[in-house]
C-alpha positions as a Markdown table, in Angstrom:
| # | Residue | x | y | z |
|---|---|---|---|---|
| 1 | Met | 138.9 | -17.2 | 104.4 |
| 2 | Gly | 137.3 | -16.3 | 107.7 |
| 3 | Val | 134.0 | -17.6 | 109.0 |
| 4 | Pro | 131.2 | -15.0 | 108.6 |
| 5 | Asp | 130.1 | -13.6 | 111.9 |
| 6 | Pro | 126.3 | -14.2 | 112.3 |
| 7 | Ser | 126.1 | -11.2 | 114.6 |
| 8 | Asn | 126.7 | -8.9 | 111.6 |
| 9 | Ser | 123.4 | -10.0 | 109.9 |
| 10 | Val | 121.6 | -9.6 | 113.2 |
| 11 | Gln | 123.0 | -6.1 | 113.7 |
| 12 | Ala | 121.9 | -5.3 | 110.1 |
| 13 | Thr | 118.3 | -6.3 | 111.0 |
| 14 | Leu | 118.4 | -4.2 | 114.2 |
| 15 | Thr | 119.8 | -1.2 | 112.3 |
| 16 | Glu | 117.0 | -1.4 | 109.8 |
| 17 | Ala | 114.4 | -1.7 | 112.5 |
| 18 | Gln | 115.9 | 1.3 | 114.3 |
| 19 | Arg | 115.8 | 3.3 | 111.0 |
| 20 | Arg | 112.1 | 2.6 | 110.6 |
| 21 | Ala | 111.2 | 3.7 | 114.1 |
| 22 | Pro | 113.9 | 5.9 | 115.7 |
| 23 | Ser | 111.8 | 7.1 | 118.5 |
| 24 | His | 110.8 | 3.6 | 119.9 |
| 25 | Pro | 112.6 | 2.2 | 122.9 |
| 26 | Val | 114.6 | -1.0 | 122.3 |
| 27 | Lys | 113.6 | -4.1 | 124.2 |
| 28 | Lys | 115.6 | -7.1 | 125.2 |
| 29 | Leu | 114.0 | -10.4 | 124.0 |
| 30 | Asn | 115.2 | -13.9 | 124.6 |
| 31 | Leu | 115.7 | -15.8 | 121.4 |
| 32 | Gln | 116.4 | -19.5 | 121.0 |
| 33 | Ala | 120.2 | -19.2 | 120.3 |
| 34 | Thr | 121.1 | -15.7 | 121.3 |
| 35 | Asn | 120.0 | -12.6 | 123.2 |
| 36 | Val | 119.8 | -9.5 | 121.0 |
| 37 | Asp | 118.4 | -6.0 | 121.3 |
| 38 | Ile | 115.6 | -5.8 | 118.8 |
| 39 | Leu | 112.9 | -3.2 | 118.0 |
| 40 | Pro | 109.6 | -5.1 | 118.1 |
| 41 | Arg | 107.5 | -2.5 | 116.2 |
| 42 | Lys | 107.8 | 0.9 | 114.6 |
| 43 | Asn | 105.6 | 3.0 | 117.0 |
| 44 | Glu | 103.2 | 2.7 | 119.9 |
| 45 | Ser | 100.2 | 4.3 | 118.1 |
| 46 | Gly | 97.4 | 2.4 | 116.4 |
| 47 | Thr | 95.2 | -0.6 | 117.3 |
| 48 | Ala | 96.5 | -4.0 | 118.1 |
| 49 | Leu | 95.5 | -5.3 | 114.7 |
| 50 | Gln | 97.3 | -2.4 | 113.0 |
| 51 | Lys | 100.5 | -3.3 | 115.0 |
| 52 | His | 100.0 | -6.9 | 114.1 |
| 53 | Val | 100.3 | -6.2 | 110.4 |
| 54 | Glu | 102.9 | -3.5 | 110.6 |
| 55 | Phe | 105.7 | -6.1 | 110.3 |
| 56 | Phe | 104.6 | -6.8 | 106.7 |
| 57 | Asp | 104.9 | -3.1 | 105.8 |
| 58 | Arg | 108.6 | -3.4 | 104.9 |
| 59 | Asp | 109.1 | 0.2 | 103.9 |
| 60 | Gly | 107.0 | 1.7 | 106.7 |
| 61 | Asp | 104.7 | 3.8 | 104.4 |
| 62 | Gly | 101.5 | 2.5 | 105.9 |
| 63 | Val | 100.6 | 0.4 | 102.8 |
| 64 | Ile | 101.4 | -3.3 | 102.3 |
| 65 | Tyr | 102.0 | -4.6 | 98.8 |
| 66 | Pro | 102.1 | -8.3 | 97.7 |
| 67 | Asn | 105.9 | -8.1 | 97.3 |
| 68 | Glu | 106.2 | -6.8 | 100.9 |
| 69 | Thr | 104.1 | -9.7 | 102.2 |
| 70 | Phe | 106.4 | -12.1 | 100.3 |
| 71 | Gln | 109.5 | -10.4 | 101.8 |
| 72 | Ala | 108.0 | -10.6 | 105.3 |
| 73 | Met | 107.1 | -14.2 | 105.1 |
| 74 | Ser | 110.6 | -15.0 | 103.8 |
| 75 | Ala | 112.0 | -13.1 | 106.8 |
| 76 | Leu | 110.0 | -15.4 | 109.0 |
| 77 | Gly | 111.8 | -18.4 | 107.4 |
| 78 | Phe | 109.2 | -19.7 | 105.0 |
| 79 | Asn | 110.1 | -21.1 | 101.6 |
| 80 | Trp | 109.4 | -19.2 | 98.4 |
| 81 | Phe | 106.4 | -21.3 | 97.4 |
| 82 | Ile | 104.6 | -20.5 | 100.7 |
| 83 | Cys | 105.7 | -16.9 | 100.5 |
| 84 | Gly | 104.2 | -16.5 | 97.0 |
| 85 | Met | 101.0 | -18.4 | 97.7 |
| 86 | Thr | 100.4 | -16.4 | 100.9 |
| 87 | Ala | 101.0 | -13.0 | 99.2 |
| 88 | Leu | 98.6 | -13.8 | 96.4 |
| 89 | Ala | 95.9 | -15.3 | 98.6 |
| 90 | Phe | 95.9 | -12.7 | 101.2 |
| 91 | His | 96.0 | -9.7 | 98.9 |
| 92 | Ile | 93.6 | -11.0 | 96.2 |
| 93 | Leu | 91.1 | -13.0 | 98.2 |
| 94 | His | 91.0 | -11.3 | 101.6 |
| 95 | Leu | 92.8 | -8.1 | 102.5 |
| 96 | Ser | 93.4 | -5.6 | 99.7 |
| 97 | Tyr | 90.0 | -4.5 | 98.5 |
| 98 | Phe | 88.3 | -4.2 | 101.9 |
| 99 | Thr | 91.0 | -1.8 | 103.1 |
| 100 | Gln | 90.8 | 0.6 | 100.1 |
| 101 | Asp | 89.0 | 4.0 | 100.3 |
| 102 | Ser | 87.8 | 3.6 | 96.7 |
| 103 | Trp | 85.1 | 1.3 | 95.4 |
| 104 | Ile | 87.3 | 0.7 | 92.3 |
| 105 | Pro | 89.8 | -2.1 | 92.9 |
| 106 | Asn | 93.4 | -1.2 | 92.8 |
| 107 | Pro | 95.4 | -3.6 | 90.5 |
| 108 | Lys | 98.5 | -3.2 | 92.6 |
| 109 | Leu | 96.5 | -4.9 | 95.5 |
| 110 | Pro | 97.6 | -2.6 | 98.3 |
| 111 | Val | 96.6 | -3.2 | 101.9 |
| 112 | Tyr | 96.0 | 0.0 | 103.8 |
| 113 | Ile | 97.0 | -0.5 | 107.4 |
| 114 | Lys | 94.7 | 2.4 | 108.6 |
| 115 | Asn | 91.7 | 0.5 | 107.3 |
| 116 | Ile | 92.8 | -3.1 | 108.3 |
| 117 | Ser | 89.9 | -3.6 | 110.7 |
| 118 | Ala | 87.6 | -3.6 | 107.6 |
| 119 | Ala | 89.3 | -6.9 | 106.5 |
| 120 | Lys | 88.6 | -8.7 | 109.8 |
| 121 | His | 87.4 | -12.2 | 108.9 |
| 122 | Gly | 84.8 | -14.4 | 110.6 |
| 123 | Ser | 85.1 | -17.8 | 112.2 |
| 124 | Asp | 87.9 | -16.4 | 114.4 |
| 125 | Thr | 88.5 | -16.2 | 118.1 |
| 126 | Asn | 87.2 | -12.6 | 118.4 |
| 127 | Thr | 90.4 | -11.6 | 120.1 |
| 128 | Tyr | 90.3 | -8.5 | 118.0 |
| 129 | Asn | 87.0 | -6.6 | 118.1 |
| 130 | Ala | 85.4 | -4.8 | 115.2 |
| 131 | Asp | 87.7 | -1.8 | 115.6 |
| 132 | Gly | 90.9 | -4.0 | 115.7 |
| 133 | Glu | 91.4 | -3.6 | 119.5 |
| 134 | Phe | 92.7 | -6.5 | 121.6 |
| 135 | Val | 90.1 | -8.2 | 123.8 |
| 136 | Lys | 92.0 | -10.0 | 126.6 |
| 137 | Gln | 88.9 | -11.9 | 127.8 |
| 138 | Asn | 88.6 | -13.7 | 124.5 |
| 139 | Tyr | 92.3 | -14.3 | 124.4 |
| 140 | Asp | 92.2 | -16.0 | 127.8 |
| 141 | Arg | 89.1 | -18.0 | 126.7 |
| 142 | Ile | 91.2 | -19.7 | 124.0 |
| 143 | Phe | 93.4 | -21.4 | 126.5 |
| 144 | Glu | 90.6 | -22.0 | 129.0 |
| 145 | Lys | 88.6 | -24.0 | 126.4 |
| 146 | Phe | 91.2 | -25.7 | 124.3 |
| 147 | Asp | 94.4 | -26.1 | 126.4 |
| 148 | Leu | 93.0 | -29.5 | 127.7 |
| 149 | Asn | 95.8 | -30.4 | 130.2 |
| 150 | Lys | 96.6 | -26.8 | 131.2 |
| 151 | Lys | 100.2 | -26.9 | 129.9 |
| 152 | Gly | 100.2 | -23.2 | 129.0 |
| 153 | Gly | 99.8 | -23.7 | 125.3 |
| 154 | Leu | 98.2 | -25.6 | 122.5 |
| 155 | Tyr | 99.1 | -28.7 | 120.5 |
| 156 | Phe | 98.2 | -28.5 | 116.8 |
| 157 | Ser | 95.4 | -31.0 | 117.4 |
| 158 | Glu | 93.9 | -28.6 | 119.9 |
| 159 | Ile | 94.2 | -25.7 | 117.4 |
| 160 | Val | 92.2 | -27.9 | 115.0 |
| 161 | Thr | 89.5 | -28.4 | 117.6 |
| 162 | Met | 89.4 | -24.6 | 118.1 |
| 163 | Trp | 88.9 | -24.1 | 114.3 |
| 164 | Arg | 85.9 | -26.5 | 114.4 |
| 165 | Ala | 84.4 | -24.7 | 117.4 |
| 166 | Asn | 84.8 | -21.3 | 115.9 |
| 167 | Arg | 83.7 | -21.9 | 112.3 |
| 168 | Gly | 80.7 | -19.8 | 111.3 |
| 169 | Val | 77.7 | -21.0 | 109.2 |
| 170 | Leu | 78.3 | -20.3 | 105.5 |
| 171 | Asp | 81.7 | -18.8 | 106.2 |
| 172 | Pro | 84.3 | -20.9 | 104.3 |
| 173 | Val | 86.6 | -17.9 | 103.6 |
| 174 | Gly | 86.8 | -17.0 | 107.3 |
| 175 | Leu | 87.6 | -20.6 | 108.2 |
| 176 | Ile | 90.2 | -20.9 | 105.5 |
| 177 | Phe | 92.1 | -17.9 | 106.6 |
| 178 | Gln | 91.8 | -18.9 | 110.3 |
| 179 | Val | 93.4 | -22.2 | 109.3 |
| 180 | Phe | 96.2 | -20.4 | 107.4 |
| 181 | Leu | 97.0 | -17.9 | 110.1 |
| 182 | Trp | 97.1 | -20.4 | 113.0 |
| 183 | Thr | 99.1 | -22.9 | 111.0 |
| 184 | Tyr | 101.7 | -20.2 | 110.2 |
| 185 | Leu | 101.8 | -19.2 | 113.8 |
| 186 | Trp | 102.3 | -22.7 | 115.0 |
| 187 | Ala | 105.0 | -23.3 | 112.4 |
| 188 | Ile | 107.1 | -20.3 | 113.5 |
| 189 | Ala | 106.5 | -20.4 | 117.3 |
| 190 | Ala | 105.7 | -23.9 | 118.6 |
| 191 | Asp | 108.4 | -25.6 | 120.6 |
| 192 | Glu | 110.1 | -28.9 | 119.8 |
| 193 | Gln | 107.2 | -30.7 | 121.5 |
| 194 | Gly | 104.7 | -29.0 | 119.2 |
| 195 | Val | 103.3 | -26.7 | 121.9 |
| 196 | Leu | 102.4 | -23.2 | 120.9 |
| 197 | His | 102.8 | -21.3 | 124.1 |
| 198 | Lys | 100.4 | -18.7 | 125.4 |
| 199 | Glu | 103.1 | -16.1 | 125.5 |
| 200 | Ser | 103.9 | -16.5 | 121.8 |
| 201 | Val | 100.2 | -16.2 | 120.9 |
| 202 | Trp | 100.0 | -13.0 | 123.1 |
| 203 | Lys | 103.1 | -11.5 | 121.3 |
| 204 | Gln | 101.7 | -12.1 | 117.8 |
| 205 | Tyr | 98.6 | -10.1 | 118.5 |
| 206 | Asp | 100.5 | -6.9 | 118.5 |
| 207 | Gly | 103.2 | -8.1 | 116.1 |
| 208 | Thr | 106.1 | -8.3 | 118.6 |
| 209 | Leu | 106.6 | -12.0 | 117.8 |
| 210 | Phe | 107.4 | -11.4 | 114.2 |
| 211 | Tyr | 110.3 | -9.1 | 114.9 |
| 212 | Glu | 111.6 | -11.6 | 117.4 |
| 213 | Val | 111.4 | -14.4 | 114.9 |
| 214 | Glu | 113.1 | -12.4 | 112.1 |
| 215 | Ala | 116.0 | -11.6 | 114.4 |
| 216 | Ser | 116.2 | -15.3 | 115.3 |
| 217 | Arg | 116.4 | -16.2 | 111.7 |
| 218 | Lys | 119.2 | -13.7 | 111.1 |
| 219 | Ala | 121.0 | -15.3 | 114.0 |
| 220 | Gly | 121.0 | -18.6 | 112.2 |
| 221 | Asn | 117.9 | -20.4 | 113.5 |
| 222 | Val | 116.3 | -21.7 | 110.4 |
| 223 | Leu | 112.7 | -22.8 | 110.1 |
| 224 | Pro | 112.6 | -26.6 | 109.5 |
| 225 | Trp | 111.4 | -27.8 | 106.1 |
| 226 | Tyr | 108.5 | -29.7 | 107.7 |
| 227 | Arg | 107.2 | -26.5 | 109.1 |
| 228 | Gly | 107.4 | -24.7 | 105.8 |
| 229 | Gly | 111.1 | -23.7 | 105.7 |
| 230 | His | 113.3 | -24.2 | 102.7 |
| 231 | Leu | 114.0 | -27.7 | 101.4 |
| 232 | Trp | 117.7 | -27.0 | 100.8 |
């Protein structure tokens, strides 16, 4: 029996990405173990925040359901418990209702990408403004304030310091989701020394990083269990 070629699974990922956005130019991104042509997002329209969440819209219909969030988190390498917990928490507690056009809650818990700016939480870095647009000045300020030795990234301890500095008065929900989001980002993108580099943070703001990580997982680079990957 022959050894499966990992490039086949990578190519399948790329083919699916191309199907979802046939008009978007393909970019070359450097992954940990291999260089592959990947399609970082479906289209160039929309705000930075809309592009950030597009990765979780697995069928490209503009609406994200809990099962799609589960699938997207799994594609990033997280174990099933984290995938399920994240899907429930984000759709029930945070994202779904605020993005709906109706005042009546939808039991299917959809997240409408067109309205995603309405679900922007507090106690954050304000790198997205109220309309979901990227604010580079606030992005740069993250590293000016919290990258203490100017290494071009953040240790997890420095991220914790940032949470404390950004927490709002009487805003436990915003703080909780800030902790979730930055912990997930550190888990999938920090290097072996535990540094979350500035470039990786930049790429996650428009969702490019997520497509890069998914292709990397397809190429055989698994997420370690101590960062939320599978235990076996």
